[in-house]
C-alpha positions in Angstrom: -62.9 -32.0 -37.8 -63.0 -28.3 -38.9 -65.3 -27.3 -36.1 -63.0 -28.8 -33.5 -60.0 -27.1 -35.0 -61.7 -23.7 -35.1 -62.9 -24.1 -31.5 -59.3 -24.9 -30.3 -57.9 -21.9 -32.2 -60.6 -19.6 -30.7 -59.8 -20.9 -27.2 -56.0 -20.5 -27.7 -56.4 -17.0 -29.0 -58.7 -16.0 -26.2 -56.3 -17.4 -23.6 -53.4 -15.5 -25.3 -55.4 -12.2 -25.3 -56.3 -12.7 -21.6 -52.7 -13.4 -20.7 -51.6 -10.3 -22.6 -54.1 -8.2 -20.7 -52.5 -9.3 -17.4 -49.0 -8.2 -18.4 -47.3 -5.7 -16.0 -46.7 -2.3 -17.3 -46.2 -0.5 -14.0 -42.4 0.0 -14.0 -42.5 2.4 -16.9 -45.4 4.3 -15.4 -43.8 4.4 -12.0 -40.6 5.7 -13.4 -42.5 8.8 -14.7 -44.6 9.3 -11.6 -44.9 13.0 -10.8 -43.2 14.2 -14.0 -46.4 15.9 -15.3 -47.0 17.7 -12.0 -43.4 19.0 -12.0 -43.7 20.1 -15.6 -47.0 21.9 -15.0 -45.5 23.7 -12.0 -42.5 24.8 -14.0 -44.7 26.0 -16.9 -46.9 28.0 -14.6 -44.0 29.8 -12.8 -43.4 33.1 -14.6 -40.4 34.1 -12.5 -38.7 31.3 -10.4 -36.5 33.9 -8.7 -39.3 36.2 -7.7 -38.9 35.5 -4.0 -35.3 36.9 -4.1 -36.6 40.3 -5.1 -36.9 42.5 -2.0 -38.1 45.7 -3.8 -41.6 46.8 -2.8 -44.4 46.3 -5.2 -45.5 49.4 -7.1 -49.2 49.6 -7.5 -52.2 50.2 -5.3 -52.0 51.6 -1.8 -53.1 49.4 1.0 -56.5 51.1 1.6 -57.5 50.9 -2.1 -56.4 47.3 -2.3 -58.4 46.5 0.8 -61.6 48.1 -0.6 -61.2 46.3 -3.9 -60.7 43.0 -2.1 -63.8 43.6 0.1 -65.9 44.4 -3.0 -64.6 41.3 -4.7 -65.5 39.1 -1.7 -68.9 40.8 -1.5 -69.7 40.0 -5.1 -69.8 36.3 -4.2 -72.1 36.9 -1.2 -74.7 39.0 -3.1 -74.3 38.3 -6.9 -75.5 41.0 -9.3 -79.1 40.7 -10.5 -79.6 39.3 -14.0 -80.4 41.8 -16.7 -84.1 42.5 -17.3 -85.7 40.5 -20.1 -87.3 42.5 -22.9 -90.4 41.1 -24.7 -89.3 42.5 -28.0 -86.2 40.3 -28.2 -88.0 37.0 -28.6 -86.0 34.8 -30.9 -82.9 36.9 -30.7 -79.9 35.2 -29.1 -78.8 36.7 -25.8 -75.2 35.5 -26.3 -75.5 32.7 -23.7 
């Protein structure tokens, strides 16, 4: 008699757990859809009114900026050579 009762209780609890797993939770999630993206965009915007500022930017002249940009792009095409290894630094961390 005890074995039959425990089998029924196990079956009922398993069915209850399976039914709880099928419950819909979408309406709450759908109501918050896009909130995190909007929050991240707002947090990453330093000055939301920056597009209204018509003053020219003070800084580099066009030629210097172009040269700096060209060097930056070139650094990805031909990366710098790794530093030479020294035989006397065996066992010393290289900081990597």
